[in-house]
C-alpha positions in Angstrom: -28.1 6.3 11.8 -25.5 4.2 9.9 -24.7 1.0 11.2 -22.8 -0.9 8.3 -19.5 0.3 6.8 -18.7 0.7 3.0 -18.0 -2.7 1.5 -14.3 -1.7 0.3 -13.6 -0.8 3.9 -15.1 -4.2 5.1 -12.9 -6.0 2.5 -9.9 -4.4 3.7 -10.7 -5.4 7.3 -11.2 -9.1 6.4 -8.0 -9.1 4.5 -6.1 -7.7 7.5 -7.9 -10.6 9.7 -7.4 -13.4 7.3 -3.6 -13.2 8.0 -3.8 -12.5 11.6 -2.4 -14.9 14.2 -5.5 -14.6 16.4 -7.8 -15.6 13.6 -9.2 -19.1 14.3 -11.4 -20.9 11.8 -14.1 -22.9 13.7 -17.0 -25.0 12.5 -20.0 -24.7 14.9 -21.8 -27.8 15.8 -24.2 -29.0 13.0 -23.0 -26.2 10.6 -21.6 -27.2 7.3 -19.7 -23.9 7.2 -16.4 -22.5 9.0 -16.4 -19.2 10.8 -13.5 -17.0 11.4 -13.4 -16.3 15.1 -11.0 -13.6 16.8 -9.3 -15.3 19.7 -8.7 -11.9 21.2 -12.2 -10.8 21.5 -14.3 -13.9 20.7 -16.2 -12.1 18.0 -17.3 -13.6 14.5 -14.9 -11.7 12.2 -17.1 -11.6 9.2 -19.9 -9.7 11.3 -17.5 -7.4 13.4 -15.9 -6.3 10.1 -19.0 -4.9 8.7 -20.2 -2.8 11.6 -19.6 1.0 11.8 -17.6 1.8 15.0 -16.1 -1.5 15.6 -12.4 -2.0 16.2 -9.7 -4.7 16.2 -8.9 -5.6 19.8 -5.1 -5.4 19.0 -5.2 -2.1 16.7 -4.8 -3.8 13.4 -7.8 -1.7 12.0 -9.9 1.1 13.5 -12.9 2.9 12.3 -11.3 6.3 12.8 -10.6 7.0 9.1 -11.6 10.3 7.6 -15.0 9.4 6.5 -16.2 7.8 9.6 -14.9 10.7 11.9 -17.2 12.9 9.7 -20.2 10.6 9.9 -19.6 10.6 13.7 -19.4 14.2 14.0 -22.5 14.6 11.8 -24.5 12.3 13.9 -23.5 14.1 17.0 -24.2 17.6 15.6 -27.7 16.2 14.6 -28.3 14.7 18.1 -27.2 18.1 19.6 -29.6 20.1 17.3 -32.4 17.9 18.2 -31.8 18.3 22.1 
């Protein structure tokens, strides 16, 4: 099963999130780096943007492009054939 999305799609998602009003840059305690955190869902944006099947909580990006719909259909078909 495929869990990570195409790197180009990930970059598109990150570009959208970068300019979002709910993107909050935070620096965890004892960490030298800042993390982008979504104020709507509380996720670490970099991590969420790479996962297949994830969605923006306010609908700015979604997983339902043609490639992902086909992958989901293939996964369901394979699962049904194995049952």
